[in-house]
N, C-alpha and C positions, 0 to 999 in steps of 0.2 A: 842325409837330402833334406831341406827344412820344407812345413809347410807353413805358407805365409798367405795370411789374411789383411785385407784395407776395407776398411768400412766406414765411409764418411756420414757422423753421424748429424751433422750439418753444417755448413758454411757450403753447400752446394745448391744450385735454383736458388740462393739467395743473396742476400750483404752482410756481412757478417756473423756472428753466433758460430766463431770455428771451431770444429772440434774434430779431428781425425784418429781414428785407431788403425793401428796396426800391430798385429797377432803373428807372432815367429815360436811358432810350435804351442807351446804351452805358454808364452809371456803374451800380454797385452800390454803395448805400449800408448800411454793418450796424447797426441800430439793437441797443444795449445785446449783453451778450455773459454770459448768467449760471451757474450750476451748479444743482444742487439734488442735495439728501441724500436719499440712497437709504428708498424704504419696506422694511418689515420683513424682505418675501420676495428682496428682494435681497439675496441671503444673503453675507457678506460683503465688499460694494462700500462703497467710501468715499464717493466724487461719481460725478453722472450728469451729463454734458456736452453739447451738441448735436452732431449728424452734419455735420461741417466739409466731405462730400466738393463739394459745390457751389462754396466759398466757392476750396478748393484749384485744383478745376478753372479756374475764372474767374481767378486772382487775380490776371492783368494788370487786371482789369475791377474793382476792389475801390478803391472813392474813400476809404474810412473806415469808419471804426469808431468809433460814437457815443455816447457812455454818460451815462445818465441820472442814477441815483445811484450812491455807494459801498457798495452792500450786495453779499451774494454771489450772488443771484438777475439782478443787472445786470453785474456786472465777475468772478464769481467761474472763467468759464471763458477766461479772455481770454488767461492763460498756454499754455493748449495751442492758440488759435490764433495767437496771433502767433512761437510757435515752427515753426507751419508755412506761414502766410502774413505777410510781411511788407509791415505796413500801415499808415498814419497813425492814432493814436489819439485820440481829444478827449474832453474830460468837463472838469466845473470844478475847482476848484484842489482841494479835498479829496479829489475821487471819483478824482483822476488819481493823488494822493497814495497814496490805497487800491488804485488798480488794480498801483500802481509797485510796493509794499508785497509783490501778489500774484506779479504777476511776478515779482522777486524771488528770491522762496522754490522756483520750478522753477529745475531745472538746466538743461530745454531754453530755457526764457524768458529768463535773467537777463542777459544782455547785450541784450536790446532795449530802446530808449531812446528810439522814436521817439513821442513823449508833447508832447500839443499841448492848453493851458490854455486854455477859452474863458468867458465870464460870460454874463446874461442880453443882455447888448448887442452880441455878436460874432454875427455875419453869414460864412459862407463859401459862395463863391461856386465851384461846378464848373463853370459852364458849362453845364451841363442841369439846375441847382439850385442853389437858395440857402438854405444849411444856417441857420437861427436859434434860438433856445433861450428860453424862459420857465420863470422862477420858481414851483417846484412846494410845497406844504405835505408833505413827509413827517418818517419820523423822527430822519432824519439831515440834518445841513445842506448845503448846495450842491446840493439835488436841480433836476430842470430837468426839462423837457418838452419837443421836439425838433419842427422845422416844417421841413419840407421846400417850398421855394417853387418850384413848376414852370411850365413856359405852360398845364400845364391846370388848376390852384388849388393849394393847400396840402395836402402831406398832411401830416397830423399824428400825434404818437404821445407819449399823453402820461406811462408811465411811471409810475411808482409815487405816488400822488395823494390827497388828500383836500382840503376847502373849512374850515377852520378861522377864522375872524376874529381867537379871541384868540390865536392864534399869535404868539408874538414874532417881531419883525426877521429875525433869522437865519434862520427857518421859514416866513415868510409868503410867499403865491403873490402871482403878478403878474397881476392883474386886470385892469390896464390893457392891459396884451402882450394878454391873451386875446382882449380884444375888438378889439383890431387884426390879430389875427391870422386870426378869424370875419370881422371885416368884409373882409378881401382877397378872402375864395372858400376855403373847401374844399372839396377833393376829398373825399379819404377822412379817418375819424378813428379811431385805431386805442385804444383807453382799456382801460384796467385793469377787469379785472372781478372780483377779486378777492373783493370785501364785496358781491356784487349782490344776490344773495340774501335777507342778512338786511336787513332794515328798521328795526332798534332806531337809535338814536341815538347815534351814536359820542361820547362826554366829549370833552370842549373840553382839551386839553392846560389850560390854567392849573386847571380843574377839578381835571384829574389831579393834576396839582403838587401843589394844596392836600390832593389827599387823601395823595398821599405824606408829604407833611410830619406831616400829622396822626398817621399812624401813626408816623412816626420819636419824633417829639415824645412819644408817650404811652407811650411801652415802655420799662419799669424795666428790664429786661437789657440783656443785648448783641445786635445783630440782626444777620443775614446775609441780604443782598439778596440776589436771582439776577435776572439781569439779560442779556439779549441782547447781547453786544460790539457791535454794529451801530448799534444802539438807542442814539444818544448824545444826543434829547435827552430820553430817562427817564434815562441817566447825569443829564445835567444835573440834574433835578431831584433827582435823590439826594444829589449833590455840594449842592446849595442847601438843601435840608433836613436834611442833615448837619450846612452850618455855621450853619445857623438854629439846633440843638439842640443845640451847643456840641459832638458827638462826631469824634472822627478815623475816617480811613475806611483800611483796610486793603485790596488791592489783588488777588488772586487768579487767574490765569488769562492766560495769556499772548496770546491774543487781544487780551482788553480791554486788558492794559497798553500795549498796541503800537499799537490805536486811538486811546486817550488821547491819549498821547504826541505822536502824528501832529495829532490836533487842538488840542491846548493848543499845538503848536509856530505851527500857522496862525490864532490865534484865533477859531477855533471852538469850544471849550468853553471855559467860562471857572470855571477853579478858584482859590479862597481861599489865600491862602498860609498855608503849615504842618497844610494839610488831611491829605495822604496821608502815614501812617507805613507802617514797616516791619515785616515779619513777625515779627521777631524782637522789635521794642516795643510789639507787641500786653501783653507783659508789665507793661507798666509804668504801663499803663493797669487802671480796671474795666472792669467787662463794659459798665454801661452810659452808658459815656465812647466804646464802636468801634461800628462797623458794617464788616462785611467783606462786601465788592462779588466777589461769583463769578460769573463767566459760562463755565467750564468749556472742553472741548476745542470747537474749531469754534463757540463762540460759544454751545454748549448747554449751560445751568445744572444740567440735571436730575441726570445722571448723577453731576456732580460732590456734588449735594447729596446722592444717594446714599451715596457713599464717607465723606462727613462724618457723615451717620447712623450706618454700620455700623462707623466707627472708622477706615477704610482709605486718607482722603484725608491727604495727605503734609504740611500743614499746621493744616488747619482738625478738629477735634469738634465737635459738636453737641452739647450739655449744658443740664442742667439749666436754665429759665430763656429758653435761646435762643426769639427771633421768626426764623423763616425767612418771609420777604416775596419772593413769587415777584413780580416787576411784569410779567412776561410773559405775554399768551393762547396758550395752549397749543395746537398745532395738533390734528385730530382724533385725526389718529394717534396724537398723544401724550397723550392725555387719560388712557389706563391707564395708561401708565407712572408721568402724575405721580401718578395718585391711589396708588398703589404706593409712591412717595415719601413721599407726606406719609404715610402708616401709618407708613414708616420711623420719619419725622422722630420723629411721636408716640412709639414706641417709644422714643427716644435721649432721649425730655424735654423735645424740640423743642415748641414749636408756629408751626402753618401758617399763614399770611393770602396768601390771594389778590388782586391788584389787580382782579381781573375780577367780586370777591364786589359789591361796591359799583357800581362803572362800568362800562360798556361800552368796553372799550380797543380800539382799533387805528389803526394808520396810513394805512389804508385808504377810498377812499368809500365812505358809504353811497351806497343808489339815490337819495335826493334831488340829491346830490352830483355821481352819475352824470350825473343828467340836466342838472343844470345848466351840467356840462362842453358836455354836447351842445348842450343850449340855444346856449353862447356862441360853438361852434363852426358849427353849423347845418350838416352836410356834407351834400352828396350821397350819398356813401356810409359805410356805419358797418360796422366790424369789429372785437367786443368778443374781446381779446387778454385773456392772465394770469388763467388758471383754469381750471376743471375744466366739463367740458360744460353739467352744471347752472347752474352762475353764467353761462358766454357767453349760454346760451338763456335766464335769467333778465335778463341784461341788454339782450338783442337785442331782448328786452317792455318795457323800459323806451326803448329807443329809439323804436320801435314807437308807445309812448301818447304820441311826441312827433311825433307824422305823419311817421316812417320807414317806408318801405313793406317789407315785409318782403322784399321781391325785392329792394330793395338793400343788407338787411344779410347778411352772408356770418360763418357761424360757419364757421370753416376746423380742419382738422386741423392738423397738423405734414404739411411740405410741400408744401401745396397751394400753385397759384398760381394769384393774381386777376390779371388783364390787362387795364388800360383801354385799348380803342386805338378810335378812331371814335366817341368819346364815348358809350362804354357799357362797363361793367365783365361781368367775366362768368369763368368760373372754366376755365383753359387747363392742364389734367393737374396733374401732381404732380414732384418731386424728393426726391432720397432725404433721406429725415431721423429716421434712426433714433437710439434710446438710447444713446449713447457709453458703456461703465461704465469707470470708472477702478477698479482696484484695486491697492495699492501706487503700483508704479511704472510697472504694465501700462495702456496707453491704448487700447483696445478692443478686447483679448483678447480678455476673458470674455462669451461668448454668450451665447445660450439653453440651448444641449446643458450649458456649463458649469454654471448656474445652476439647471438640472432636476437634475443631479446632487448636485451641494450641496443642492439641498431632499433629495433622496430619502436620500441619506448624514442628511442630519437628521433623519426624521423615521423610514427603518427599516434604516438601518447598513449597515454592511458585511461582507461573507461571501468571506473569503478560503481558496482552495482550493491546495496547492502539490504536485505531483506529481513524481517522477523517475523519466525512462522509460528504455532503450535501444533503438532501435530496429533495430539489427542482430540481437540475440536476440529483438526482440519482446516484450519483457515490462516489465513494470513493474518501477523494482529496489527504489522504496518504498513505503510504501501512502499514502492521498492524507492529508496531514496538514491539519488544517481550522482557523483562528481567524476568533474573530467580534468586532466592535466594535459596539457598540450595537445590536446588533440580539436574538441570548439569551445567555443565561450557559452558559458552554460546559459546563462542569460539571456544570450543573442540567439539561441536555439532553445527555445522552447517546445517546440512541435518535435523535433527530434527527440528529445529527452523524454517529453512525454509519451508516446509513442514506442521510446526504449522501455519506459515504467510497464506499457500495459503487457507490450510484450512478455515481460520477466513475469509479471504476473498471471498470465496467463499459463506459461510453462511450467508454474511453483502449483498453483490449482492442479493441474493436470498431475501433477507429482503425489500430491498431497493424496491423492484421492485415489493413487493407485495401492493395486495390492502389494509391490515389489519396492516399494520405497529405498532408494539407494542417496545419497549424499554426493558419487561422484557421478553419477547418469543425472542426478539434479542441477547440479555447476556444469556439468557438460554441454546439457542441451541448451542453455544459458549461455555459454561461448558460442557454440553451434549458430543459434539465431540472430542473437547479438551478433555477430561478425557478419553474418549475412547481410542482417538490414543496415548494416552500417554503413555495409560497402556499397550497397545498392544505394546510399543515400549520399552516402559522401567521397566514397571511391579512395578511401582509407582503411585501413586494418588497425587499431590501435588493438594493445593489449588488453585485453576484457579481464577483469577480476570480481568473479562472485563473490559476496561476501554473505552466507547465511547464517545466520542466528535464532536459535531454538528456546521460548518464552515456555518456562515452567515455576510455577509459583511457589513451590516450595527451596528448589533450590537456583531460585535464579534463572542465569539465560546461558547459553550454551553456543558459541560460535563454531560454523563450519568456514572455512575457508576453501 
């Protein structure tokens, strides 16, 4: 009889950053290793990755990392994990190639080579569990779900998926395999919840392809298509439409070109001969003969569209008669940015069309699809994953409608441990699972205090006070010099600055004549008094930075901040 633990280290109560751990006896299996791009409040943060503390502490027990598909929310954090824990990585051909690109681009992980290519027919026996895979439909080829066959039953992780009978073979779901896994008996199902609360019917990919072609065919001018780099299915539809409409395609954005070249090499993307032209060759063609395919940095095209609209893009400028065709559905967090971008495009003389105006477009399962997956698997226990809390709760309700008792449905938080022991699953504590923030080359060195200071700086600015003192004579050598950035305009706030200088001088004089002079107490008193005064006068709380310099004739000056 096996002891089984399920631990979602990320990807629950949030969008992206998927990483789930299944422990069977002494072996640890890691399912996906993704990142997410930060929300607006994470000022200056580039990406957010899972907390690997538990895996690092138990590195000798990790059997492998198993990837479902090649999007950043499934493979993006892999470079940071394999730089800490040397474990084999398993995935389909395209997924592994994209994972290699990600790993090679990181200085700490670029020497990692332990990759293994699998397909839907592969079975890997680790003794405690047999790992197998099933083909799923998503917006990128070679997407799979993962099944861990244990003595207690199968543990199934769906990854991102949807059901679409019109999908071409490269993107089709293996329904037969789903039936086989469900027939063997499923102990627990971990299923994606990204679309669980939206009952609207998602358009089939054939219908989307027709919409893309119609848009491209009937436009008389140049078309700029904004597309997420890793949505290869949408890229394929745009390329097919370009060929039928007798247009040439120009690629902008390094992410897109790198992904397309990789997919072409693996025959995961069909590109008609002579379809692509270079940026330099654009001048040889009329506007109605061109499509500019733009993805922007990190696969986000919206900022690049803004640069095109205001004329700061280094290659393309939006002109009168251009159609900007946005073929990706923005997240809720991006809706305001997209609206502003559209306004900028119209000001530049362009026209905007969103693919979502006519169709409900998504690469994720709608409620009916989610219930169909549950029906295939008939699990004893159900764990909704991949989504905000409201989406997990909606998915739990869908499972309950199919007869799964709520007591056998677990809505987890990051790091929560579920343990199956003696034929019963229950909560069993938690493990560290904080967000790890990447800022430049720094990994995890930005915490809540730094983010709080950045937030204050962005809202209320900084107030710097510089004073030079002589402790031997117990005098202030030079009166306080005050500089402000992002708080008040110094020349227009002379009374405020003068009073702040007087307060600082008073505090410094008091400490100089004190018998227990301490640098830290002096600086803290200055911060406290100035903070109260400035808030009384302005109702704002800037970051206050006292700089105390000590004059000494023989040794020069010593500075304390």
